[in-house]
C-alpha positions as CSV (number, residue, x, y, z in Angstrom):
1,M,124.3,69.6,117.7
2,R,125.0,66.1,116.2
3,Q,121.4,65.1,117.0
4,K,120.1,68.2,115.3
5,A,122.2,67.5,112.2
6,R,120.9,63.9,112.0
7,E,117.3,65.1,112.3
8,W,117.9,67.7,109.6
9,E,119.6,65.1,107.3
10,S,116.7,62.7,107.8
11,D,114.1,65.3,106.5
12,I,113.8,64.2,102.9
13,E,112.0,67.3,101.7
14,A,114.6,69.6,103.3
15,K,117.3,67.5,101.7
16,R,115.7,67.8,98.2
17,W,115.3,71.5,98.6
18,R,119.0,71.9,99.7
19,I,120.3,69.8,96.7
20,A,118.1,71.5,94.1
21,M,118.7,75.1,95.3
22,G,122.4,74.4,95.9
23,A,122.8,73.2,92.3
24,A,120.9,76.2,90.9
25,A,122.9,78.6,93.1
26,R,126.2,77.0,92.0
27,V,125.3,77.6,88.3
28,A,124.2,81.2,89.0
29,I,127.3,82.3,90.9
30,A,130.1,80.0,89.5
31,P,129.3,79.5,85.9
32,I,131.3,77.3,83.6
33,P,133.0,78.8,80.5
34,E,130.4,77.2,78.1
35,M,127.7,79.5,79.6
36,A,129.2,82.4,77.7
37,S,127.7,81.1,74.5
38,A,124.0,81.6,73.7
39,N,123.4,77.9,73.6
40,G,125.3,77.3,76.9
41,F,123.4,80.1,78.6
42,A,120.1,78.7,77.3
43,H,121.0,75.3,78.9
44,A,121.9,77.0,82.1
45,R,118.5,78.8,82.2
46,V,116.7,75.5,81.7
47,F,118.8,73.9,84.4
48,I,118.2,76.7,86.9
49,N,114.5,76.7,86.2
50,D,114.2,72.9,86.6
51,C,116.1,73.1,89.9
52,V,113.9,75.9,91.3
53,V,110.7,74.0,90.2
54,A,112.0,70.8,91.9
55,A,112.6,72.8,95.1
56,G,109.1,74.2,95.0
57,E,110.2,77.8,94.8
58,S,108.5,80.6,92.9
59,R,109.3,81.7,89.3
60,S,110.7,84.9,90.6
61,T,113.4,82.9,92.4
62,A,114.4,81.3,89.0
63,D,114.3,84.7,87.4
64,H,116.6,86.1,90.1
65,L,119.1,83.2,89.8
66,I,119.1,83.5,86.0
67,A,119.9,87.2,86.2
68,M,122.7,86.4,88.7
69,A,124.1,83.9,86.2
70,A,123.9,86.4,83.3
71,H,125.7,89.0,85.4
72,S,128.4,86.5,86.4
73,I,129.3,85.9,82.7
74,G,129.2,89.6,81.9
75,V,125.7,90.0,80.4
76,R,124.3,93.3,81.8
77,S,120.7,93.0,80.6
78,L,118.6,90.1,79.6
79,P,115.9,90.0,76.9
80,D,112.3,89.6,78.0
81,F,111.6,85.9,78.1
82,S,108.2,86.2,79.6
83,Q,106.4,85.5,76.3
84,I,108.2,82.1,75.9
């Protein structure tokens, strides 16, 4: 198992994906109090989107994580940002 862990750690692309998606997921499921403000949530949206792009994931992944973040701070529906 140690050998497998070393091989996995040496894969730079896998490490980048884990770091980026881990950061996005942390913001989505454990938000900071500042996210409750409109400005704070806007910054969180940008951060999540940037992390998802860095990980090479699809826009739908970012949308899903943003919806999770909104739900975690008590927002039950999001405005349509597709025109932005």
